[in-house]
N, C-alpha and C positions, 0 to 999 in steps of 0.2 A: 797706289798700292795699299797705302794706309787706309784710304777710304774702303777699299775692297776688304781688307782685314776686319775693319770695324763692322761692316755689313755682314761678313761671315759669322763674326762673334755674336752679333745680335740674333742672327738666324738660328745658330746653335743654341743660344740661351732660350729663344722662343720654343724651340723643339723640346728642350728639357722641361720648360714650364708646362707645355701642353701634355707632355708625358706624365708629369706629376698629377695634373688634373684628371687625366684619364685613369691613372692608378687609383686616385682617391675616389673617383666616380665608380670605378668597378668595385672597391671595397663597400661602397654604400648603395649598390644597386638594389632597389626594392624588389627586384625579381629573383634574388638569390634565395636559396633554401634557409640560410641563416636568418636572413632578415624576415622571411616568411614565418619562421618559427617564432621570432620575437613578437611579430604582430599577433599571431594566433594565440599565443600563450598569455597575452595581455587581455584576458577575458574578465568579465564581471557577470555574475549570476544574480538575478532577482528572485525572491521567493515571496509568494502571497500565501498567508495562512489565515484560516477561517477564525481560529481563536488565538490564544497565546499559550505559554508554557503550562498554564494550569490545567489545560486539556490534554489528556494522555495521548489523544490522537495527534494533536499539533505538535506536542513535544517530541513525539517519535519522529516526525518529519524534521523538526528543528535540529535535533541531535544529529540526524543523518547529513543534513545540509552542512552543518558546521564541520563534521568530520571529513565529508567528501571534498569540500572546497579547500580545507587545509592540506589534505593529502595531494590534491591536484595543483596546489599553489596558485589558486585564483581568488580574486575578491568576491564578496557577495554582500547583498543588501536585502532586507526583509521588511515586509509590511505585515503587521499582526491586526487581528480583530476586523478582518475584511469580510463583510457579509456577502451572501450570494445574491448580489444585485449589481447595478452599474458602478457601485464602489470598486468592484473587482477591476472593471475596464479602466476606471480612473487610476487605480493603484498601478496597473500595468503600464499606462501611459507615463506616469511619473518615474517608474523604474527605468523606462527606456530613455525619456527625454531629459530627466533631472539627474538620475543616477548613472546613466550611461551603460545599462546592462545589455549584454549580448544574448542572454538566455533568460527566459522568464518561466518560472514554474508555479502552479497554483495547486492547492492540496485538496479542494473540496468539490464534490459532485456538481453543486449548483453554480460553480464558478465557470463551468465549461463554456456556455454561450457567449459570455462576456469576454472570455480569453480569445475565442475565435474571432470576435470583432476586432480585438487588438492586433491579432495575428494578421488580419487582412490589412490593417492600417500600416503595419511595420514588416513588410515581406522579407527584410533582411535580418530580422531578429527571429530566433527560434523560441516557440512557445510549447511548453510541455505541461501535461495535465494528469493528475491522479484520478482514477476511478471513472473516467469519462468513457463515452460510448460513440462519439460522432467523428473521430478523427478518420477512421477508415471509410467514411462515406461523405465527409465534408468537402473534400477536394481542395483543401487548403495546404500547400506544400510545406509550410513551416509550422504546421500545428500537429502535435503528437500526443497520443494517449499512452498511459502506462499503468500497470497494476501487477499483481502477483498472484500465484496459486495458494492464497492464504487459506482456502478451504483444507488444504492438506496440514497446514499448522494447526487449524482449529480441530481437525480430526484427531491429530495427536494429543491436543489438550483435552479432547473428549475421552480418549483412552485413559488419561491420568484421572479424569473424573469418574469413569466407570470403575476403575481399580479402587478408588476411594469408597464408592458405593459398595463394592464387594466386601471391602474391610468392614464397613459399618454392618453389613448383613451377617458376616461371619461372627462379629463381636456381639450380635444380638441387639444392637442399637435400633435397627429397622428390620422389617421383614423384606423379602424379595419384591412383594407387591407394593411396598412403600418407598421403593427406590424411584422417587420422583424428583427431577431437577427442575429448576426455574431458570428462565433466560429473560434478561431485560434488553429489549431491542429498541432502537430508535425509530425506524419507519418500516413499513411493509414493502421495502424495496427489494429487488432480487439480491442485492449485495448482502442484506441483512438475512434474508431467507437462506441463501447459500451458506452463510456463516453458521446460523443456528442448526441448520440440518446437518452440515458435516460434523459439528460438535456433537450432536445427538448420535450419529451414526458411529462415531468413534467410541462414545460411551457404550452404545448397544453392542459393539463388537466384542466387548469383555463382560458386559452385564446385561444379558439378553431381556431381563424383565423391566428395564428402565423405561420411564415415560418422561415427558417434559411438558411443562406449561410455559407460555411465552406472554410477556406484557410489553406493550409498546408505549413510548413517552411522547412521540411526536417531535423530538428534538435530538440533535446529535450531542448536545451538552446542556443538561439541566440537572444539577446535582440534587435538588430537593425532589424532582419527580423520579429520578433514578432510585434514589434512596427509598421513597414511598413504594415504588414498583417492586423492589427487592423485598421490603417488609411484608407487602401484600402476598407475594409468592411464598414467603416463609410461613406466614399465617395460614396459607392454603395447603400447607403440608409438603412443601418443596424442601429437601434436606441438603441441596447443594445448588449453588447459584453461579451462573456465568453471565456474560453480557456483551452486547455490541452497542455501546454507548461510551461517552468519552470522560466522564467525571469519576470521582472517587465515591460517589453516592452509594452504589451497590456494594462495593467492597467493604466500606466502613460499616454499612448496615449489617453485613455478614459477620464482621469482627465483633460487633456489639452483641449479636445474637449467638455467636459461637457456631456459625454455620460455614462449612467449607466453601471456598470461593475460587473459581478459575477467572482471572481477569483478562484484559485484553490490552495490547499495545505497550506492556511493560510490566515489570515487577511492582506489586504493592506490598511487599514484605515489610517495608519499614512501618507502614501504617497498620498493616494487618498480619502480624507475625504469627499469630495462632491459627489463622484460617486460610491464608493464601497458599494455594498449591503450585500453580504454574501459570504462565501467560504465553500466548502466541502473539506474533506481531509480524508486520512486513518491515524488513530492514531496507530503507530506501538508499542507503549508501551505494550499493552496486549500480543502481540506475543513475543516480546523479553523477557518478564517476563516468558511466558510460555516455551519458548525454553531453558531458563536458569534453571528453576524449574525441567524440565524433566531431564537435565544432572545432577543436584543435586541429584535427586531421583533415578537415574540409570534407567529411563524409556525411552522408544523409543519416539522420536519426530514424529509427524504425517508426513508421506511422503508428503502430500499436504493439507495444513491448510488454511481454509477460515474464516476470521473474519467477524463480522456482526455489525449491530446497537446494538444488544443485548450484544455482547462481548465487546462493548465500542471501537470497531475498526473503525467504520464509524461515523463520527462526522461532525458537522457544527461549524463555528465560530459564535460569537455573531452577530446578525443582526444590521447593521448600520441604526438605524431608521431615520437618517437624510436623507438617499438616498432611503431607502426602502419604499414600499407602506404601508399605515396604515393597521393594522391587520395582517401584515406578520408573526410576531412571534407566534400569536395564530394559524394561519392557518398551519404553519409548524409543530406545536405540534400536531395538529389534524391529519395531513397526516402521520406524523411519527408513531402515534398510529395505523393507519390503516395499514402501512407497517408491523409493528411488528405483528399485529393480522393475517395478511395474507388477509385482505379485499382488499388491493391494491397490485397487482403484477406489477412491472415496465414494464416488457415486455409481458404483456397480449395482445395476437394477436388480440383482438377485438378493440384495440385502435390505430392500424396502419394498413397501406396497403403497398404492395409492387407491384408497376406497376398497381395500381388500384384494387388489389386483396388481399383477406385475406391470411395470411401465415398459411397454415394447417400443413405443415411438413417441416423440414430442417435439413440437415446433416452439422454438423459443424466439423472443423478440431480440434478435442480434443486430439488425440494421434498424436501429431505433427510429421511430417516427413519433408524432405527437400523440397518437393513440396507443403506442406501445404494441403495435400489431404483431402477432407471431409470424415469423417469416422464414426460419431456418430449421431443418431437421437436425436435432443434436444428440440423439441416441444412436450410437455406433457401437456394433459388436457388443451389445448388452451393457454398455457404459454411457451414462450421461456425460458428454464430453464438455464439461465446464471449462471455461477460458481457453478453449482451443479455437473458437471461431472469432473472438476478440478477447482482449485482456480483461475487461471489466466483467464481473460475474453476471450470468443470466439465468441461473437456476432459480426458478420461482415456484417449484412444485410443492404442494401441500402434501407431505406424506403422512402415513398413519403412525401413531404414537406420539405425535406432537400436538398439543391442544393450544390454540390461539385464544386467549382470554379476551382480547379486544383487537379490532382491525380498523380502528378509526384513522390510522395514520398510514 
């Protein structure tokens, strides 16, 4: 009887132990939602930047990366001064294998092919890229492009420029015929052409007599060349300067010469308090938060994502009312509302001509190949549908009123 009691006690004890193990195992089941969330939120994002914070372009990305990762509660690592070469691939490999990153983002057009190679090597890591053109045709499930309708921001900045020209005309500083702007561009890529054209059309919408000269530097960041380009434009009669280049070369040249300036990718008011008017830029914070949230939720990142004014991706800096024309702030708010409502379309073909003729149809290079072959009709209902067929700009039309001083790049 005693033996039976002992056996019974042992059996009961064993049942209790097994029950405890079962309960503990249940609490730590890796398949539960709580544990899945713990795993998913333990993310790390790697960023690859073409230059460093001295570049207004890269600093804009860096600021957004820091803000987005802090707000989402994730770690991040970054590589700076990464050229558009195999160095990009090597940086991506290091971010994955050494830093343990789950998402990799690169910020320059020429990084794209190297990032695609890395995406193929690491199919469980998400690779995202700014300004690229290949994601929608590459067939690589973990590779994604993103950009924004920055042409709308440049159009708004152009409106501010046109208002300044009108103020100069009314003050007798220049005549209507002398309302010539200058623009410092990096390359003759569609992205740059789309940018300077939308800026010009914004200015023209309020100052009909405006014309514009463009000089190219052949580099995204070359402070000396950008400064010299701005100086040459001023010497050639340009009374207001803007840019699609990444250094302080052009803005500081304008401050020295006392010529109004519309910059890009951030305010230059500290260095140029007397001449800076406004700046347009893409705020990458919404996209960075979006791609992180997708991975957290186990959802697919859009192959080709386009940010807008509405998503908070296209923004302007505060207007420097010391340099801007009176009423600029109010005018920009009104035009912004019209862009949001669809009342204004930046590339409405009724507002420009090509060789004196209206643009009724146009095939653009949307599905990019090595020869940049035009492949897609992009004029729809009298509007050039920029960034509708893919996120990266493809507007490369040479319109009347804009004079290219060089085309070597």
